N, C-alpha and C positions, 0 to 999 in steps of 0.2 A: 536680324539675323546676322549672327557671324557664318563668316565663309571660313571654311579650312582647308578648301582646296587653292592650293595656288599655281596660277599659270598664267602670266602677265601676257600672255600672247593672245590668251580669247577673244572671241568679238564681242563686243560692251553689250548687243543684242542679245545675246546668251546670257550675260550678267544679268543682266535686268528682268529677263524671263526668270531665271532660276537662280537661288542660293544654293552654292555647290558646297559639300560635304566633304564628308573622307571620299578617297581613292578607293574603289573597289575591287579592280583588277588592272590587270596591262598586258600590252602585247606586242609585236612585232613595230607595230606601226597605230595602236588605238589605246585608249583608256577609256574603264567604265569608270563613273565617278558617281555619288549619291545626291542625288538635287532635289531639294524644293522648289515646286512651284511658288512665285511670290505674289500670285492673285487666289489660289485653289488651296493651297499648302498641301495640296497633295505630293507624296517621293516619290521621284520614279530612279530609273536608272540612265544615265545620260553617258552614252558612247561616244567619245573624241575620236576622230579619225583624223590623222594629219597627212592630208592629200599627197603632200611632199616625198611622203616616207614608204606611201603604200605602192606597191609594185602590181598588187592584184585589181586592178582599177575593173575589169570584167566581173571578176567573183564576188565583187562589193556591190555594186551594180544588182549583180543578181540578188544576191543576199537582200539586198534593197526593194527586190523588185517582189521576191518570194515574203517579206515580212508585212508589204503593203496589203497583199492577196490574202494571207493567211488570218482567219476569225474562226478562233477554235480553241473552247474555254482549256483545253490542256495543250495550246500553244502558245509562246511568249509573242505577245504583243506589239506592235509599234504605235507608238502613239502619236508622233509627230515627226518632222523630219526637217533639219535646217540644214543652209548650207553658205559657207564664205568662197573666197580663194583659196583657203588656207586648209579649212576645217570643216569636214563634213560632221553634224551632230544626228545621231539617233536619239530621240528620246523614248526609253523601252518602261514596260511595264517593269515592279521593281518586285523582285522573287527573294524572300527572304526566307522559305523554309529550310533550304542547306541540301547536301545532295542526296541521291536514293540512297546510298550504304550507310550513309552516317545517320541518316533517321531510322534506319533496322538495327543498326549497333547500340541507338540510345534506348531502344524499345526493349521490354522487359517480357512481353510476349509476343510472337511472331508466329501465323501459321501458314498451310499451305493455301490456305481460303484468302488470305492478307497477299500473298504474292499473287495470284489470279486475280483479283481485285486491282493491283496496280497494273498489270501487264492488259485488263481489259483497257484500262484508261489510256494505257500507251497506243494499243491497238485504235482506241477509236481517233485517237487525234491521228495513227498514222495512214486509215482510211481515208481519213477527210485530206489528208495530202494528198494521196495516192490519186484521189477523187479529181482533184484539183490541178492534177499533173504536174505536181512538186516530188520530187526523190531526195530522203535527206541525206543520206550518204554517208553518214558519220552517226549512228545513231548508238551511245553507249552512257553507262551509269553517270558519266560527268557532265553529261549534256540532258539528264533527266531531273530536273529539279522541284524541291516541294513550293508550293507558292508562297506558304505560310509554316510559323511553324505552331498552327493548329493541328489537334490531334488529326483531326477528319482533311486535311487540306490537301488539296487538288495537284496531282503533278504534271509537271511540264515541260514540252519538247522545246530545248533553247539550241543555240547557236547553230546556225543556217549557210555557217562559210562556206561549206562544200556542196551546197546544195545546189538542184539545177531545177530548171521550171518549165516547162512542155509549152514551146509557142502558140498560141493562138490556131493556125493553120494546123500544126501537126497534129497526127492521130494518138503517137506515141513518141516516148522520151527513151530513144538508145541512147546510151554511154558508152566511151571506151577509156576514159582517162582512168588512169590507175592512182587511187586517194582511199582516205578513211585509215582507220585504227588499227594495227594489228591484234590480233584475239579479236576482232568483232566482224573484220571484212570476209566478204565473200567470196569462194571458189572461184567465181567466174571472174571476178576482180584480179585475181592473183593470174590468172591463165591466158590475162589481157583477151580474152573475150568479148564481144559488145555486150552491156548489160541495161539492165532496167530495173524498176522498184522491187524487184526480186530482192536486191540487196539488201535492203531496211527489213524484209522479214528474218532473212538469216540472221541480222543482228538482234531483233527481238526475241529469237530463237536461243542467241548465245547470253541475252540478259535473262531470259526466263530460267535456263541452267543455273546460271550464279544465284539467281535468286532461291531458289532452292537446293543450292547446296551449299553456297558460298566461296566456291572455287569455280577455275573458267572450264569450259569443256575441251577447250586446246588449250596444251600448256607445253612450253617446252623453254629451254635455258639459251637458246638461240633464234633470231625469228625463220631460218631458212629448214629447222626443225619442226618449228611452228608452221609454217605455212606448206609444208608437206603431210603433217595431220588435218588441216583444214581442207585441203584440194582432195584428201581421201576422206573426209567428214568421219573421221577417225576417233570417236569419242565411246565413251563407256559410261552406265551408273555405278559406280562402283557400290555397294551393299553395304558398306559399313555407313554411307551418308545419304544411301537413297532409299534405305529399306523402309521406312516412313514416308516416303512419298508415294502417291498412288497411280497406279498404270495408266490413268486418266493422265496426268502431267506427261508422264514420261513419252505417250502415245503423241501429244502435244507438241512436244520438242523435237520428237522424228519427223514430223510432219513439216517441222522449219531448219533444223538442220540437216537438209536434203542437198544433195548436190546438183541436181537437174534442175534450174531456177521454173522450169515448165511443170515441173512435180511438186515444188514447193508450195507450200498454202500462203494463197493471199492473205490481204487484212481479211476480206469478207469470210474466207472460209474461216479462218483461226478463231473471229469470232462467233463464230457457229458452232463450232467445236465444245463438246461437252463440259472441259475443263475450264471453260468461260464462263459458256453460256447457261449452264444448269449445278447443281450443287454437287459435283464429282471432286472437288478439291477438299483436301482432309483439313479437318480443325483443330488437329493436333498440334503442340505447342514444340518448334522444330528451331526457336531463337537461339537456343544454346549451341546448338550445332552448326549452325548458320554463323552466327557471329564470331565462333571461333575461326573458321575459314576463311571470314571476311578478314579478318585481322592477320593472319596468315598471310593470304595470298594478294590483298590489293595493298599492303604497306609495303610491296616489294618493288624490282625494277619492272616487273611483267605490267605491273598498271602504267608505266609512262607512254605519254601519247607520242610517239615515232609516227614520221611522215611516212605511209607504207611503201611510198615508192621509189624513195632510198633505201628501204628494207629491202624491195623484190633486185634490188642493182647487185645488193651482196648478197643475196641468193643466188643470182646468176653467176656471178664470178668463182661460187662454188661449184656449177656447171651441174645444177640439177635439170 
């Protein structure tokens, strides 16, 4: 096989194991490359991390520990780990189905029931992660990918770079670090209160809202105003876009976009809600409305992933 990916510094044992094809993506200190196993001929995604440039060694170790632990059909799988003095190599499941919103835009028919099925699969993975003591902390559409191009492909949770895992001796996992993505971050994170896995459930609420309307529940021209809305849970169901959506769906969202994390649905409770567990979701085609709003709202600056901690510092300068 011909290799298209060129990096003369890579270790020879990696080149012997995999034929490296094109670059799939890159970050500040890592690259993801399409690879083919030279023995099994299976395709994988190889994450190549340059340890010399990596300033977040602890986060990297946590991510690897989580990926080694997490075994669920809707969670990206770590297949193997290799390490040399310079590089850390993570051989991952190859996910080729594309991002969540892109798949919806490609459809000609999309219903509330389709959205409920997607949310159920996401919740199933979140329930598993939480039961294993893992909090994702950055659930958002960009981190929800379809496994393949097949029409019935499963959805996968990816990118555990901000995640945390409970130590074996701990009964709970309480965090204080401010992180996440504006628009999906929970109120307790913004107010610098200790928080736990409930932050993931807030994010599921935001994602569900977007899946049913095509626009975010919280929107502002700047992060200061955006964070004000989030901390007040200030959202509404505009009848121009929600008149065809069931009351059950709205009730489901209200139980997730709740300011008090103690009152917010857990993954177990969300999975038992009628909108998820029964036939409460409508089967009316909402593709036209949702796709129009997705194109309008997620091709804009709102979609940019800005580190929340920097945005909060800007907010404080405005004396909020």
